Structure formats: structure tokens, C-alpha cells
TORKOL-4160 file (C-alpha; in steps of 0.2 Angstrom, whole numbers, padded with zeros to 4 digits, m for minus):
337
<pt num="1" X="m0001" Y="0001" Z="0000"/>
<pt num="2" X="0014" Y="0012" Z="0004"/>
<pt num="3" X="0025" Y="0008" Z="m0012"/>
<pt num="4" X="0007" Y="0011" Z="m0022"/>
<pt num="5" X="0004" Y="0027" Z="m0014"/>
<pt num="6" X="0023" Y="0034" Z="m0016"/>
<pt num="7" X="0019" Y="0028" Z="m0034"/>
<pt num="8" X="0006" Y="0039" Z="m0036"/>
<pt num="9" X="0014" Y="0053" Z="m0029"/>
<pt num="10" X="0029" Y="0051" Z="m0041"/>
<pt num="11" X="0018" Y="0052" Z="m0055"/>
<pt num="12" X="0008" Y="0067" Z="m0050"/>
<pt num="13" X="0025" Y="0076" Z="m0047"/>
<pt num="14" X="0030" Y="0071" Z="m0065"/>
<pt num="15" X="0014" Y="0077" Z="m0072"/>
<pt num="16" X="0015" Y="0092" Z="m0063"/>
<pt num="17" X="0032" Y="0096" Z="m0067"/>
<pt num="18" X="0029" Y="0094" Z="m0086"/>
<pt num="19" X="0015" Y="0105" Z="m0085"/>
<pt num="20" X="0025" Y="0119" Z="m0077"/>
<pt num="21" X="0039" Y="0119" Z="m0089"/>
<pt num="22" X="0026" Y="0118" Z="m0104"/>
<pt num="23" X="0024" Y="0137" Z="m0107"/>
<pt num="24" X="0045" Y="0138" Z="m0107"/>
<pt num="25" X="0046" Y="0126" Z="m0121"/>
<pt num="26" X="0031" Y="0130" Z="m0130"/>
<pt num="27" X="0029" Y="0145" Z="m0139"/>
<pt num="28" X="0008" Y="0142" Z="m0142"/>
<pt num="29" X="0001" Y="0156" Z="m0132"/>
<pt num="30" X="m0017" Y="0148" Z="m0136"/>
<pt num="31" X="m0011" Y="0133" Z="m0127"/>
<pt num="32" X="m0005" Y="0141" Z="m0112"/>
<pt num="33" X="m0023" Y="0151" Z="m0110"/>
<pt num="34" X="m0032" Y="0135" Z="m0113"/>
<pt num="35" X="m0022" Y="0125" Z="m0101"/>
<pt num="36" X="m0025" Y="0140" Z="m0089"/>
<pt num="37" X="m0044" Y="0140" Z="m0091"/>
<pt num="38" X="m0042" Y="0120" Z="m0088"/>
<pt num="39" X="m0034" Y="0122" Z="m0071"/>
<pt num="40" X="m0046" Y="0134" Z="m0065"/>
<pt num="41" X="m0062" Y="0124" Z="m0068"/>
<pt num="42" X="m0052" Y="0109" Z="m0061"/>
<pt num="43" X="m0052" Y="0119" Z="m0045"/>
<pt num="44" X="m0072" Y="0122" Z="m0047"/>
<pt num="45" X="m0075" Y="0104" Z="m0052"/>
<pt num="46" X="m0065" Y="0097" Z="m0037"/>
<pt num="47" X="m0075" Y="0109" Z="m0026"/>
<pt num="48" X="m0090" Y="0103" Z="m0031"/>
<pt num="49" X="m0085" Y="0084" Z="m0029"/>
<pt num="50" X="m0082" Y="0089" Z="m0012"/>
<pt num="51" X="m0102" Y="0089" Z="m0011"/>
<pt num="52" X="m0108" Y="0078" Z="m0025"/>
<pt num="53" X="m0094" Y="0065" Z="m0025"/>
<pt num="54" X="m0090" Y="0063" Z="m0003"/>
<pt num="55" X="m0105" Y="0071" Z="0003"/>
<pt num="56" X="m0120" Y="0066" Z="m0008"/>
<pt num="57" X="m0125" Y="0083" Z="m0010"/>
<pt num="58" X="m0134" Y="0089" Z="m0028"/>
<pt num="59" X="m0133" Y="0108" Z="m0028"/>
<pt num="60" X="m0139" Y="0119" Z="m0041"/>
<pt num="61" X="m0133" Y="0133" Z="m0034"/>
<pt num="62" X="m0114" Y="0131" Z="m0034"/>
<pt num="63" X="m0111" Y="0146" Z="m0046"/>
<pt num="64" X="m0114" Y="0159" Z="m0033"/>
<pt num="65" X="m0098" Y="0156" Z="m0024"/>
<pt num="66" X="m0089" Y="0156" Z="m0040"/>
<pt num="67" X="m0098" Y="0172" Z="m0045"/>
<pt num="68" X="m0094" Y="0180" Z="m0026"/>
<pt num="69" X="m0076" Y="0176" Z="m0029"/>
<pt num="70" X="m0075" Y="0183" Z="m0048"/>
<pt num="71" X="m0083" Y="0200" Z="m0043"/>
<pt num="72" X="m0074" Y="0202" Z="m0026"/>
<pt num="73" X="m0057" Y="0202" Z="m0036"/>
<pt num="74" X="m0064" Y="0211" Z="m0051"/>
<pt num="75" X="m0072" Y="0226" Z="m0040"/>
<pt num="76" X="m0056" Y="0228" Z="m0029"/>
<pt num="77" X="m0045" Y="0227" Z="m0043"/>
<pt num="78" X="m0055" Y="0240" Z="m0051"/>
<pt num="79" X="m0057" Y="0252" Z="m0036"/>
<pt num="80" X="m0041" Y="0251" Z="m0030"/>
<pt num="81" X="m0022" Y="0251" Z="m0039"/>
<pt num="82" X="m0021" Y="0233" Z="m0047"/>
<pt num="83" X="m0005" Y="0226" Z="m0037"/>
<pt num="84" X="m0002" Y="0209" Z="m0031"/>
<pt num="85" X="m0006" Y="0213" Z="m0013"/>
<pt num="86" X="m0023" Y="0219" Z="m0019"/>
<pt num="87" X="m0025" Y="0203" Z="m0028"/>
<pt num="88" X="m0021" Y="0191" Z="m0014"/>
<pt num="89" X="m0033" Y="0203" Z="m0003"/>
<pt num="90" X="m0046" Y="0202" Z="m0015"/>
<pt num="91" X="m0044" Y="0183" Z="m0016"/>
<pt num="92" X="m0045" Y="0182" Z="0004"/>
<pt num="93" X="m0060" Y="0193" Z="0004"/>
<pt num="94" X="m0070" Y="0183" Z="m0009"/>
<pt num="95" X="m0066" Y="0167" Z="0002"/>
<pt num="96" X="m0072" Y="0175" Z="0018"/>
<pt num="97" X="m0089" Y="0181" Z="0009"/>
<pt num="98" X="m0090" Y="0164" Z="0000"/>
<pt num="99" X="m0087" Y="0154" Z="0020"/>
<pt num="100" X="m0100" Y="0166" Z="0027"/>
<pt num="101" X="m0114" Y="0164" Z="0015"/>
<pt num="102" X="m0110" Y="0145" Z="0013"/>
<pt num="103" X="m0112" Y="0143" Z="0031"/>
<pt num="104" X="m0128" Y="0154" Z="0032"/>
<pt num="105" X="m0136" Y="0145" Z="0016"/>
<pt num="106" X="m0131" Y="0128" Z="0023"/>
<pt num="107" X="m0139" Y="0131" Z="0039"/>
<pt num="108" X="m0155" Y="0135" Z="0030"/>
<pt num="109" X="m0156" Y="0123" Z="0017"/>
<pt num="110" X="m0145" Y="0106" Z="0021"/>
<pt num="111" X="m0160" Y="0101" Z="0033"/>
<pt num="112" X="m0169" Y="0097" Z="0017"/>
<pt num="113" X="m0167" Y="0082" Z="0006"/>
<pt num="114" X="m0164" Y="0078" Z="m0012"/>
<pt num="115" X="m0172" Y="0088" Z="m0025"/>
<pt num="116" X="m0180" Y="0100" Z="m0012"/>
<pt num="117" X="m0162" Y="0105" Z="m0007"/>
<pt num="118" X="m0156" Y="0107" Z="m0024"/>
<pt num="119" X="m0171" Y="0118" Z="m0030"/>
<pt num="120" X="m0168" Y="0129" Z="m0015"/>
<pt num="121" X="m0151" Y="0131" Z="m0019"/>
<pt num="122" X="m0154" Y="0136" Z="m0036"/>
<pt num="123" X="m0168" Y="0149" Z="m0029"/>
<pt num="124" X="m0154" Y="0156" Z="m0018"/>
<pt num="125" X="m0141" Y="0157" Z="m0033"/>
<pt num="126" X="m0154" Y="0165" Z="m0042"/>
<pt num="127" X="m0156" Y="0179" Z="m0030"/>
<pt num="128" X="m0137" Y="0183" Z="m0031"/>
<pt num="129" X="m0140" Y="0184" Z="m0049"/>
<pt num="130" X="m0154" Y="0196" Z="m0048"/>
<pt num="131" X="m0144" Y="0206" Z="m0035"/>
<pt num="132" X="m0130" Y="0207" Z="m0049"/>
<pt num="133" X="m0140" Y="0212" Z="m0063"/>
<pt num="134" X="m0150" Y="0226" Z="m0053"/>
<pt num="135" X="m0135" Y="0234" Z="m0043"/>
<pt num="136" X="m0127" Y="0242" Z="m0058"/>
<pt num="137" X="m0117" Y="0255" Z="m0049"/>
<pt num="138" X="m0106" Y="0242" Z="m0043"/>
<pt num="139" X="m0106" Y="0227" Z="m0055"/>
<pt num="140" X="m0113" Y="0237" Z="m0071"/>
<pt num="141" X="m0126" Y="0223" Z="m0073"/>
<pt num="142" X="m0127" Y="0212" Z="m0086"/>
<pt num="143" X="m0115" Y="0222" Z="m0097"/>
<pt num="144" X="m0101" Y="0219" Z="m0084"/>
<pt num="145" X="m0084" Y="0229" Z="m0085"/>
<pt num="146" X="m0066" Y="0227" Z="m0088"/>
<pt num="147" X="m0053" Y="0230" Z="m0075"/>
<pt num="148" X="m0034" Y="0230" Z="m0075"/>
<pt num="149" X="m0024" Y="0216" Z="m0069"/>
<pt num="150" X="m0008" Y="0217" Z="m0059"/>
<pt num="151" X="0006" Y="0221" Z="m0068"/>
<pt num="152" X="0016" Y="0204" Z="m0064"/>
<pt num="153" X="0002" Y="0195" Z="m0075"/>
<pt num="154" X="0006" Y="0205" Z="m0090"/>
<pt num="155" X="0015" Y="0188" Z="m0095"/>
<pt num="156" X="0003" Y="0176" Z="m0098"/>
<pt num="157" X="0016" Y="0162" Z="m0091"/>
<pt num="158" X="0017" Y="0169" Z="m0074"/>
<pt num="159" X="m0003" Y="0169" Z="m0072"/>
<pt num="160" X="m0001" Y="0151" Z="m0078"/>
<pt num="161" X="0011" Y="0145" Z="m0065"/>
<pt num="162" X="0001" Y="0154" Z="m0051"/>
<pt num="163" X="m0015" Y="0145" Z="m0057"/>
<pt num="164" X="m0006" Y="0127" Z="m0058"/>
<pt num="165" X="0001" Y="0131" Z="m0040"/>
<pt num="166" X="m0015" Y="0136" Z="m0033"/>
<pt num="167" X="m0023" Y="0119" Z="m0043"/>
<pt num="168" X="m0008" Y="0107" Z="m0035"/>
<pt num="169" X="m0011" Y="0116" Z="m0017"/>
<pt num="170" X="m0030" Y="0113" Z="m0018"/>
<pt num="171" X="m0029" Y="0097" Z="m0023"/>
<pt num="172" X="m0017" Y="0089" Z="m0009"/>
<pt num="173" X="m0028" Y="0101" Z="0002"/>
<pt num="174" X="m0044" Y="0093" Z="m0003"/>
<pt num="175" X="m0035" Y="0076" Z="m0003"/>
<pt num="176" X="m0030" Y="0077" Z="0017"/>
<pt num="177" X="m0047" Y="0085" Z="0020"/>
<pt num="178" X="m0057" Y="0068" Z="0012"/>
<pt num="179" X="m0044" Y="0056" Z="0020"/>
<pt num="180" X="m0047" Y="0064" Z="0038"/>
<pt num="181" X="m0058" Y="0058" Z="0050"/>
<pt num="182" X="m0070" Y="0072" Z="0045"/>
<pt num="183" X="m0068" Y="0065" Z="0028"/>
<pt num="184" X="m0072" Y="0047" Z="0033"/>
<pt num="185" X="m0089" Y="0054" Z="0041"/>
<pt num="186" X="m0094" Y="0064" Z="0025"/>
<pt num="187" X="m0092" Y="0047" Z="0015"/>
<pt num="188" X="m0103" Y="0039" Z="0029"/>
<pt num="189" X="m0115" Y="0051" Z="0027"/>
<pt num="190" X="m0116" Y="0049" Z="0009"/>
<pt num="191" X="m0118" Y="0032" Z="0010"/>
<pt num="192" X="m0130" Y="0031" Z="0024"/>
<pt num="193" X="m0135" Y="0047" Z="0033"/>
<pt num="194" X="m0148" Y="0039" Z="0045"/>
<pt num="195" X="m0136" Y="0024" Z="0051"/>
<pt num="196" X="m0122" Y="0038" Z="0053"/>
<pt num="197" X="m0134" Y="0049" Z="0064"/>
<pt num="198" X="m0139" Y="0032" Z="0074"/>
<pt num="199" X="m0118" Y="0032" Z="0078"/>
<pt num="200" X="m0121" Y="0049" Z="0087"/>
<pt num="201" X="m0115" Y="0061" Z="0073"/>
<pt num="202" X="m0123" Y="0077" Z="0070"/>
<pt num="203" X="m0124" Y="0076" Z="0051"/>
<pt num="204" X="m0129" Y="0093" Z="0047"/>
<pt num="205" X="m0113" Y="0100" Z="0056"/>
<pt num="206" X="m0103" Y="0090" Z="0045"/>
<pt num="207" X="m0112" Y="0094" Z="0030"/>
<pt num="208" X="m0111" Y="0112" Z="0033"/>
<pt num="209" X="m0092" Y="0111" Z="0035"/>
<pt num="210" X="m0092" Y="0102" Z="0018"/>
<pt num="211" X="m0104" Y="0116" Z="0009"/>
<pt num="212" X="m0091" Y="0130" Z="0018"/>
<pt num="213" X="m0075" Y="0120" Z="0010"/>
<pt num="214" X="m0083" Y="0119" Z="m0007"/>
<pt num="215" X="m0089" Y="0137" Z="m0007"/>
<pt num="216" X="m0071" Y="0143" Z="m0001"/>
<pt num="217" X="m0063" Y="0135" Z="m0015"/>
<pt num="218" X="m0076" Y="0138" Z="m0029"/>
<pt num="219" X="m0073" Y="0157" Z="m0023"/>
<pt num="220" X="m0053" Y="0155" Z="m0027"/>
<pt num="221" X="m0058" Y="0147" Z="m0045"/>
<pt num="222" X="m0070" Y="0162" Z="m0049"/>
<pt num="223" X="m0056" Y="0175" Z="m0043"/>
<pt num="224" X="m0044" Y="0166" Z="m0055"/>
<pt num="225" X="m0057" Y="0165" Z="m0068"/>
<pt num="226" X="m0060" Y="0185" Z="m0066"/>
<pt num="227" X="m0042" Y="0189" Z="m0067"/>
<pt num="228" X="m0038" Y="0176" Z="m0083"/>
<pt num="229" X="m0052" Y="0187" Z="m0094"/>
<pt num="230" X="m0050" Y="0204" Z="m0087"/>
<pt num="231" X="m0068" Y="0204" Z="m0088"/>
<pt num="232" X="m0082" Y="0201" Z="m0077"/>
<pt num="233" X="m0102" Y="0200" Z="m0079"/>
<pt num="234" X="m0117" Y="0192" Z="m0072"/>
<pt num="235" X="m0113" Y="0175" Z="m0084"/>
<pt num="236" X="m0102" Y="0171" Z="m0069"/>
<pt num="237" X="m0116" Y="0168" Z="m0058"/>
<pt num="238" X="m0127" Y="0158" Z="m0070"/>
<pt num="239" X="m0133" Y="0140" Z="m0070"/>
<pt num="240" X="m0121" Y="0135" Z="m0083"/>
<pt num="241" X="m0106" Y="0138" Z="m0073"/>
<pt num="242" X="m0115" Y="0125" Z="m0059"/>
<pt num="243" X="m0119" Y="0114" Z="m0074"/>
<pt num="244" X="m0101" Y="0115" Z="m0080"/>
<pt num="245" X="m0094" Y="0109" Z="m0064"/>
<pt num="246" X="m0107" Y="0095" Z="m0062"/>
<pt num="247" X="m0103" Y="0089" Z="m0080"/>
<pt num="248" X="m0085" Y="0090" Z="m0077"/>
<pt num="249" X="m0087" Y="0079" Z="m0060"/>
<pt num="250" X="m0099" Y="0065" Z="m0067"/>
<pt num="251" X="m0087" Y="0063" Z="m0083"/>
<pt num="252" X="m0072" Y="0063" Z="m0073"/>
<pt num="253" X="m0077" Y="0052" Z="m0059"/>
<pt num="254" X="m0087" Y="0056" Z="m0044"/>
<pt num="255" X="m0078" Y="0054" Z="m0028"/>
<pt num="256" X="m0060" Y="0055" Z="m0035"/>
<pt num="257" X="m0054" Y="0072" Z="m0035"/>
<pt num="258" X="m0043" Y="0067" Z="m0049"/>
<pt num="259" X="m0058" Y="0064" Z="m0059"/>
<pt num="260" X="m0065" Y="0082" Z="m0060"/>
<pt num="261" X="m0048" Y="0087" Z="m0065"/>
<pt num="262" X="m0050" Y="0075" Z="m0080"/>
<pt num="263" X="m0067" Y="0079" Z="m0082"/>
<pt num="264" X="m0063" Y="0098" Z="m0084"/>
<pt num="265" X="m0048" Y="0095" Z="m0097"/>
<pt num="266" X="m0061" Y="0082" Z="m0108"/>
<pt num="267" X="m0076" Y="0097" Z="m0107"/>
<pt num="268" X="m0064" Y="0112" Z="m0111"/>
<pt num="269" X="m0055" Y="0104" Z="m0125"/>
<pt num="270" X="m0072" Y="0098" Z="m0133"/>
<pt num="271" X="m0079" Y="0115" Z="m0131"/>
<pt num="272" X="m0063" Y="0122" Z="m0139"/>
<pt num="273" X="m0061" Y="0111" Z="m0153"/>
<pt num="274" X="m0080" Y="0110" Z="m0158"/>
<pt num="275" X="m0081" Y="0128" Z="m0157"/>
<pt num="276" X="m0067" Y="0131" Z="m0168"/>
<pt num="277" X="m0074" Y="0117" Z="m0182"/>
<pt num="278" X="m0090" Y="0128" Z="m0180"/>
<pt num="279" X="m0081" Y="0142" Z="m0189"/>
<pt num="280" X="m0075" Y="0133" Z="m0203"/>
<pt num="281" X="m0088" Y="0120" Z="m0205"/>
<pt num="282" X="m0105" Y="0123" Z="m0206"/>
<pt num="283" X="m0111" Y="0107" Z="m0201"/>
<pt num="284" X="m0103" Y="0110" Z="m0184"/>
<pt num="285" X="m0112" Y="0127" Z="m0182"/>
<pt num="286" X="m0125" Y="0117" Z="m0170"/>
<pt num="287" X="m0108" Y="0111" Z="m0161"/>
<pt num="288" X="m0117" Y="0110" Z="m0143"/>
<pt num="289" X="m0127" Y="0095" Z="m0152"/>
<pt num="290" X="m0111" Y="0086" Z="m0154"/>
<pt num="291" X="m0104" Y="0090" Z="m0138"/>
<pt num="292" X="m0120" Y="0084" Z="m0129"/>
<pt num="293" X="m0117" Y="0067" Z="m0140"/>
<pt num="294" X="m0100" Y="0067" Z="m0132"/>
<pt num="295" X="m0107" Y="0068" Z="m0115"/>
<pt num="296" X="m0120" Y="0054" Z="m0119"/>
<pt num="297" X="m0105" Y="0042" Z="m0125"/>
<pt num="298" X="m0095" Y="0046" Z="m0109"/>
<pt num="299" X="m0110" Y="0041" Z="m0097"/>
<pt num="300" X="m0112" Y="0024" Z="m0109"/>
<pt num="301" X="m0094" Y="0019" Z="m0108"/>
<pt num="302" X="m0089" Y="0026" Z="m0092"/>
<pt num="303" X="m0104" Y="0024" Z="m0081"/>
<pt num="304" X="m0093" Y="0028" Z="m0066"/>
<pt num="305" X="m0084" Y="0043" Z="m0074"/>
<pt num="306" X="m0067" Y="0039" Z="m0082"/>
<pt num="307" X="m0057" Y="0038" Z="m0066"/>
<pt num="308" X="m0071" Y="0029" Z="m0058"/>
<pt num="309" X="m0074" Y="0016" Z="m0073"/>
<pt num="310" X="m0054" Y="0011" Z="m0073"/>
<pt num="311" X="m0053" Y="0010" Z="m0055"/>
<pt num="312" X="m0067" Y="m0002" Z="m0054"/>
<pt num="313" X="m0060" Y="m0011" Z="m0068"/>
<pt num="314" X="m0043" Y="m0013" Z="m0061"/>
<pt num="315" X="m0051" Y="m0017" Z="m0042"/>
<pt num="316" X="m0062" Y="m0031" Z="m0051"/>
<pt num="317" X="m0048" Y="m0038" Z="m0060"/>
<pt num="318" X="m0037" Y="m0039" Z="m0045"/>
<pt num="319" X="m0051" Y="m0048" Z="m0033"/>
<pt num="320" X="m0054" Y="m0059" Z="m0048"/>
<pt num="321" X="m0035" Y="m0064" Z="m0046"/>
<pt num="322" X="m0035" Y="m0064" Z="m0027"/>
<pt num="323" X="m0050" Y="m0076" Z="m0027"/>
<pt num="324" X="m0041" Y="m0088" Z="m0041"/>
<pt num="325" X="m0027" Y="m0089" Z="m0030"/>
<pt num="326" X="m0036" Y="m0093" Z="m0015"/>
<pt num="327" X="m0046" Y="m0107" Z="m0022"/>
<pt num="328" X="m0032" Y="m0115" Z="m0030"/>
<pt num="329" X="m0025" Y="m0123" Z="m0015"/>
<pt num="330" X="m0041" Y="m0128" Z="m0007"/>
<pt num="331" X="m0042" Y="m0139" Z="m0025"/>
<pt num="332" X="m0025" Y="m0146" Z="m0023"/>
<pt num="333" X="m0030" Y="m0152" Z="m0005"/>
<pt num="334" X="m0045" Y="m0160" Z="m0012"/>
<pt num="335" X="m0036" Y="m0167" Z="m0027"/>
<pt num="336" X="m0024" Y="m0175" Z="m0012"/>
<pt num="337" X="m0038" Y="m0183" Z="m0003"/>
């Protein structure tokens, strides 16, 4: 088990090192920007996986935390001098707001079950969307506004390295979180909440903690997304953001953390290439239909997501081999008798 853990970490280190040196050995600005977007949405998808994959919570309002981070950073960089210190302070402000709001919303909504909770989170997220549209003196409504990013990020490679570092830190933080005793309780809540309650755990408290952690991480993704575009409008609070996070989690593999990263890569690459084909070939003008076909095929051939299906196949093969080994000596004894 220890050697397997070390091997997995070694593979992760090699992949991160390769991604870190990529912009320095490649002249493709397009790929640098595309990978940056994949990293940002990987952070968002991992935050959603904490809710769906490890706690069994389906939320349709996750975009409000993403939007809070985006607006917090954009507004502060727009009203103050665009320096690195203001940038990092704006990220912290977005995280604090997301923590407070996710805590309050969690206390109010997590007592509900299944689709009742999902619908209420969508309604709360809709309130934030309406607020952003109406508070034009601060948010400029649906028109949005541009702002200056810190001079340090004028070179896209520096921002690329920062986002990659955030992705790695968030991944290891969330992995430590789900492997902790608290994370084991969340998994128990996902599997059987009533039985977990009977063991004496206040499941509501644990679900609120998961909601706060997911909201704070989603806020970080929103802040990075706003800076990557140098522009923000109400689209960061729409249902599309939540659905993207949901699809990335399902396609990559629910409850895996690595899965949402792969799912983000698959969806972002598919959107990039299909939208590019739409400009060259009229048949791809309705590229969203082809994207839907890709999603259907992914669900058919990878019912547990890409990572989940591979893990299940490996586990099944390993157990089958172990069963054969354990049966073999018994057969020999029978033959001897």
C-alpha cells in the first residue's frame, strides 16, 4: 500500500513538473491560455466533488460562490490600484464572503433532502444573479466591466504558473481533507445518513463544513477566472457554471478528486475544438449538439466516470486474481484426499 501511494505521488509530481515547464518550451499562446482555463475549472470541479462525490449533496447553486470570488476580485482591482497585494487581498475577501454565505445557506437549506435542497440552492443562487443585475453602480449589470490585472500577470506564463500552483495546493488540501476522520464521516453520510446519525454524529454539522469548504474553493476558482479574462459580468453567476462543474465531476469520476480534473480537461478541450470547427465547417455550427453526443457516449462507456470506471475495472480484476489464488490450494487439498 505504501509503495502504491509513493508511486501515485511520483506520477503526480512528474505530471506537474511537465505542466510547469510547458509554457517555457512551447510558443503556443493558445495552449497556455487553454490550459489555464482547464486548471481554473478543475479547481471548481473539485470543489463540487466535495459536495456530490464525498457528501452526496446535489447543489444547483454552486455558481454563486464562483461568482462571489469573481466579483470580489474584479471590484477590488477596479477600485484600487491593481497590485499583487490587492489581488491576494481580494482573493481572501472573496473566500471570507463565500465562507459566511455558504455557512448561512447551509444552515438554512441542508436540513432539506434530495431535490428539495437542490431547488432551494438554485433559488438562492438566482437571488444573487438578480442582485448582480440590479446593482449596476457596483457590478454594471449584465454589461459587466473590464479591469486591470496586476502588472506581474502581463506575462501570461506567470499567471499560468500561479494557477497551476493553486490547483496543486487545492488538490493536496482536499485530498488531506477527504482522507481525514472528518472526511470519513462525510463518506458515511453519503452512503447512509440515517445510520451515521444513529452512531451519534450530528450530520448537519458535517454537511455544513463540507459546504463551506466547497464554497471557499469555488470562490478561489472564480477569482482566478476573473483575472484570466480581465472582465466580469453576470455570466459568472448563471446556471451554466454549476452545470459545467456537475458535468466535469460526473464525466471524470464522482468521489475521486483526480476525476474532476480530467473531466474539466475533456469538457474544455471538447468545447474549444468543436467551437473552432464551427467557424470552419457549417455542419458544426450547432456544436452544442455534438458536445451532447460526447457526453452521452461518456456516460454509456464510463458509467462511473473515466477515473471511477478504470478504478472499478482494476479492482475487479485484482479481486478476481486474488480469488483464483485462494481457491487453488483448496482444489489441491481436495485432489490429495
